[in-house]
N, C-alpha and C positions, 0 to 999 in steps of 0.2 A: 670715285665718289660714293659714299654710303648711299642705299636705296632711300632718298628722302622722302619718298612716297609713302613710305611704311612706317616713317618715324612722325608725321604729321597727326593730328588730333580731329580729323575730318575724313569723311570717305570720299575716294575717289573710284568712279566707276565709268568704264570705257567700252563704247560698243563700235562695231564698225559700219559700214554703210547699209549692210543688210539687219543691223539691229543683233547682231552678235555680239555677246560679251568677250572683250577680249583682254580686258584688264581690271584688275581690282587690286586697291592696297589693303593692308591689314585691317584697318577700321571698317572698309565696305565689306570684306568678307565677315567681320564680326557683327556689323549691321545686318546682314541678311544671312546670318548663320541659321535661322530656321527654315530658310528656303533652299539651304544647301550650301551658302559660304562660298569657298573657292571652286566647289565643285559646279557652281553656275558657269564658270569660264566655258566659252564655246556654246552655251545655251542662248536661246532667244530673250532679249530684253523684252519682248512683247508678251512673253509668257509669264513674265514677273508683275505685270500691270493689269489691273482690272479695267473694265470700261468706267468712265471715259478717257481715263489716262492712257490706255492703251492706243485708241485713235488719235489722242495728240501726240503721243511717240511717232505713231506712223506717219503723221502729217510731219513732224519735224525732221524726219528722215527724208521725205520727198521733197520738201521745200524748206531747207535748213533756216532755222531761227531759234533765238533763244528765250527760254522760258524760265523764270524765276518767280519763286513764291515761298510763303512760309508754312509750315505745319506744326501741330501741337500732337504728341502721341505719347501716351503714360506719362503726361506731366512734362515732358521734354520738347521744349521749342527748336525747331530747325528751318535754317535757311536752305532751301534746294535751288540749285543753280544749274541748269542744263543748257547746253551750247555746243554747236558744231564744231568739232575739231577739222582741220584742212591737211590734206596731203598733196603736194605739188599745186597749191592753189585752189584745191577742188574739195567740196565736203567730203569727208571720209569715214564720217561717223558721230556720235555724241559722246561728249563727257558730262558726267553729272558729279557736282561736289554738293555734299551734305554736311553742313556745319551746325552744330547745337550751339544756339545763342540764348542769352538771357533772357526770362520774362520780361523784363524792362531794359531796353537798348538804349544807350545814348544816341543822340542824333546831333551831329555838329554841321552848320550850314557854313562853309568855307567860303571866304570872300576872295577875290582875285587880287 
């Protein structure tokens, strides 16, 4: 199977339970190119975040929970979705998805 993670148009960044970056797809490496891109592999995710984000990431590693929000930077709006990943049923780190979204996003309320 082709490496699907490198063919999607959103950033996938994964860290282990200690916050060490263990995986980045091509979009993630491009997104964080100024900070080192793929050379960030093996580095602490905490070093990539200023306060108060650093404290939130520490808390997410200690007490795993999902954090989702939107940001806008240089006119580009993104959805950031950070969530724990599990190994043998136990929290093993975090996955962050970063997706560019349109300024106006349709919302559909589905009925059962």
